[in-house]
N, C-alpha and C positions, 0 to 999 in steps of 0.2 A: 700752732706756730704763731710768734708776734708779727702784726703787722705796723709798718709806722709811715703809712701814706694817707694822710687825711688832709680833706678839704671842707670847706664850709658845709656842704651836703652829707659829710660823714657823721651822721648822728646815730646814737645808740640809744635804745629804750632798754633800760634796766629795771627788771621786775624784781623786788625785794619779796623775798619767800623764806625768810628767817623767823617768823613767829612762831611762838610755842604752842598757839592752840589751846591755852588753858581753858578759857571759857567754853569751847567747843566740845572738849573731852575726848578729842581724838584728833589727829591730823587733817585739818580742815580743807588743805590744799588738795587731798586725795578724793575728797568726796565727787560723787558722781555728777557730770557737766554735760552738756551737748557734745562738747569735743573731746569727751572722755573722762577729766576730773577738772577741778577748779582752776587748777595751776596751768593745765593745757588750754584751758578757756580763756585766760588771761593772755597766754603766749598767742593764741589763734588769733584774739584782737589785735595786736600788736603787730603781727605779721600782715595782717590785712590793710593797715594803715599804707603799706609798701612803699615807705619812704624812710624807714629806719631798721637799722639791725638790731637784734635781740639779744639780750643776755640775761640770765637768772643767776642772783646770789640766794645761796641756800646752806644750812648749816652743813659742815663737812661729815658729820656724824650721821644724818640723815635726821628725821625718816624719808624726806624727798631725795631722790637720787635721780641721775641723768635718764634711766629709762623710763621715768613717770612722763617725760617729754619725747620720747622716742618717734622718730619719723618727722621730727620739726627742725628747721635749720637756727638752732640756737646755741649759743655759748654758754657752757655751764660752768658758774664760777662757784666755789665755797669758800665759807670763813669758819674759823674756830672761835670767832667773837659774838657769833649771833646770839646768845645768851644774854648780850650786854644790851640788848635793844637795836631797836631800828636804825638810830643814828650809826652805831657799830658796822652793822650790816651794810649801809649806804657806803660808810666810808672804805670799806673792805672792797665793794665793787667797783667803785670809781676808781682807786688805787690801781686794781687790776687792769681794768678797760685802759686807762692812762699808759700803763707799763707794756701792754700789748698791741694797742691800736692807735693811741693818741688821737680820739674822736676830737671833732670840734664842738661838741655839744654831747649831753646825756639828758635824758627825757626819763624821769620816775614815775613808776608805775607800782602799785601794790598787788601783790599775787591774790589778794582776798577780795578783789574787785572786778570779776569777771564780766561784769555789765559796762565796762570800760567801752567808750565807741572808738571805733577805728577812726571814723571822721574827726574827732576830738584831738586823737595822736597826730594825726596827717596835719590838720591845721595849725597845731601848736609847732610842729616841725617846720612847716612852711612859714610860719611866722618869723622864727628865728632866722632862716635863711634869707627872707627878705629884708629884716630890719636889723640884724645881726645884736639883738639886744641880748643882755647878760644873763637876764630870766625871761622865761615866756610861762604863763600860767594860765591855763582855763578857767572861764569864770562863767559859772552856769546861772540859771535864772535864781537859784536859792543860796549860791554861795561860791566862792573861788575853791578848787579841789585839783585833783590830779586829772590828767598830767599837768606836771610842772618841769620844765627843762632850764636847765644850767648849763651857760657856756663855758669853756675849756678855761678862761680865766680864773672862773670860781672853783675849779677843782681843788686846789689848796686848802681852801675854806672848808669844803665837803670832806676832804679826807683826814680833817680834824675833829669830823664829829665823833661823839662817843656816846653811850647809854640811849636812851629811848626818845629824845626830843627830835630826831630828825632833822629837817633842813628848815623848820619855822622861824627860827631866829635868823637865819640868812634873809628870807623874804622881808622881814620886818627891818633888816638891816641896809639892804641894798634896794629899797623900795623904788628909787630913783633909775635903777636899771632894769625894773621890771614892766614886761608889755604883757597886758592882757588880752586874750582871745576870748570873745564870746560864743558860748555854745549854748544853744537851744535846750530846755530842758533841764531836769534836776541833777544835781552832781551823782556821781556812781556812788552805790551803797556799798560798805563794807558787809564782809559776811563773817561775824564772829561767834556768833550763838547757835545752837539748834534750832532756835524761833526763826531768827534770821534766814539759815539755809532753807528751812522749810519753806518760806515765802517765797525763795528764790527757786526754789524747784518746782515749786506749784506755776511759777511764772513760765517757766521754761520747758517743763516737762508735761506732756498729757499723762493721766492717768493710767493710758493703756502701754505707753512704753516705758513708763519707769522703772519696772521691773527689769526691762532688759537692759537700760542704761546702767542700772546699779551692778552689774556685772563688770563694769570698767574696772582696771585697778585704781 
């Protein structure tokens, strides 16, 4: 059921989960992670921030399904345009959140970045609440990266996105509206290849409990 009662603190984290996983050779967001699978792990990190509501945008025809995040308070959104790229999925997610919830801002996360910090998410959301900036982006020791937040006035621009470019062009066009939040440490890593997943696995699992964790869906 749609809601239309937003205030400045009504911020949503939108997790993009529409990638085709070509380089992984299998649906990467269903690979094992400490909280079940990579998608659940990213959702858990967002929920742990405790100051955003969380939605996932995924392809309508799978392979990801609502049951893959069972037990978590997440809004499950789908799109038939995921094959057009990240920008198309982002546009579809923003459109659905705007139609049903009219949020004051949306904070963008990538489903394949399970190491995203709840503290980074929390600080970016708080920075928007305190500054009202049109864009808030985290800036790590090595580079700016996700999470990045867009205020409602930029939703029309986001809903016009298509293809795989994402919102990078908007970050350049609206630099005067951008507020950076310093986050200690390196930017969160994407997990795109078997080698990258193996490095992540060795970081978060011990050899003893990995066999048990691989039984997660």
